[in-house]
C-alpha positions in Angstrom: -11.0 54.1 113.7 -12.2 52.1 111.0 -14.2 54.0 108.0 -17.2 51.1 109.6 -16.8 51.9 113.5 -19.0 54.3 115.5 -18.5 57.5 117.7 -19.3 55.8 120.8 -19.9 52.2 121.3 -23.7 51.3 122.2 -24.0 48.5 125.2 -27.4 47.1 124.5 -29.1 43.9 126.7 -29.4 40.5 125.3 -29.7 37.7 126.5 -27.0 36.8 126.9 -25.6 40.3 129.0 -24.9 43.5 128.1 -23.4 43.7 124.4 -21.1 46.3 122.9 -21.9 47.4 119.6 -18.7 49.5 118.4 -20.2 49.2 114.9 -22.1 48.5 111.8 -20.1 44.5 111.4 -20.7 44.3 114.8 -24.8 45.5 114.1 -25.9 43.6 111.9 -24.3 40.9 113.9 -26.9 41.8 116.8 -30.0 41.6 114.2 -28.5 37.7 113.1 -29.6 37.5 116.6 -32.5 39.2 117.3 -35.7 37.5 117.9 -37.4 36.6 114.4 -40.9 37.1 116.9 -40.2 41.2 118.0 -38.2 41.9 114.7 -40.8 44.8 113.3 -40.1 47.5 110.4 -38.4 49.9 113.3 -35.9 47.0 113.1 -36.0 45.6 109.6 -35.8 49.8 108.3 -32.3 49.9 111.6 -31.3 46.8 109.9 -30.9 47.7 106.0 -29.4 51.0 107.3 -26.5 49.2 109.1 -26.1 46.9 105.9 -26.4 50.1 103.1 -24.7 52.0 105.4 -21.4 49.0 105.2 -21.6 49.2 101.4 -21.5 53.1 100.8 -25.0 53.7 100.4 -26.2 55.0 103.8 -24.4 57.4 106.3 -22.5 55.8 109.0 -23.3 58.6 111.4 -26.9 57.5 110.8 -26.8 54.0 110.7 -25.8 54.9 114.7 -28.1 56.8 115.4 -31.1 55.0 114.2 -29.1 52.5 116.0 -29.5 54.1 119.3 -32.2 55.5 119.5 -33.5 51.9 118.0 -31.7 50.5 121.2 -33.1 53.0 123.3 -37.3 52.8 122.4 -37.0 48.7 122.7 -35.8 49.4 125.9 -32.1 47.5 125.3 -29.5 51.0 125.3 -27.4 50.3 128.9 -25.2 53.6 129.8 -22.2 51.6 130.3 -21.1 47.5 129.9 -22.2 47.3 133.1 -25.2 48.9 133.6 -28.9 47.3 132.2 
């Protein structure tokens, strides 16, 4: 497991189906495709946490928890790759 990988993958619904987020790089890439029209303080804060974790300025496990909480609150969290 890479130092930038999450403990467990996070599956989120996207316009292209269910997407697996396995770590910080996937999370940052996810936010690059997040619609700017739906961007808000929460998404900006979680994206910053992920970028800071890559730089070693924020705990990776905390960034993972933040991303999971973000996905749950935005109602895009999936139970598995096949679920929506």
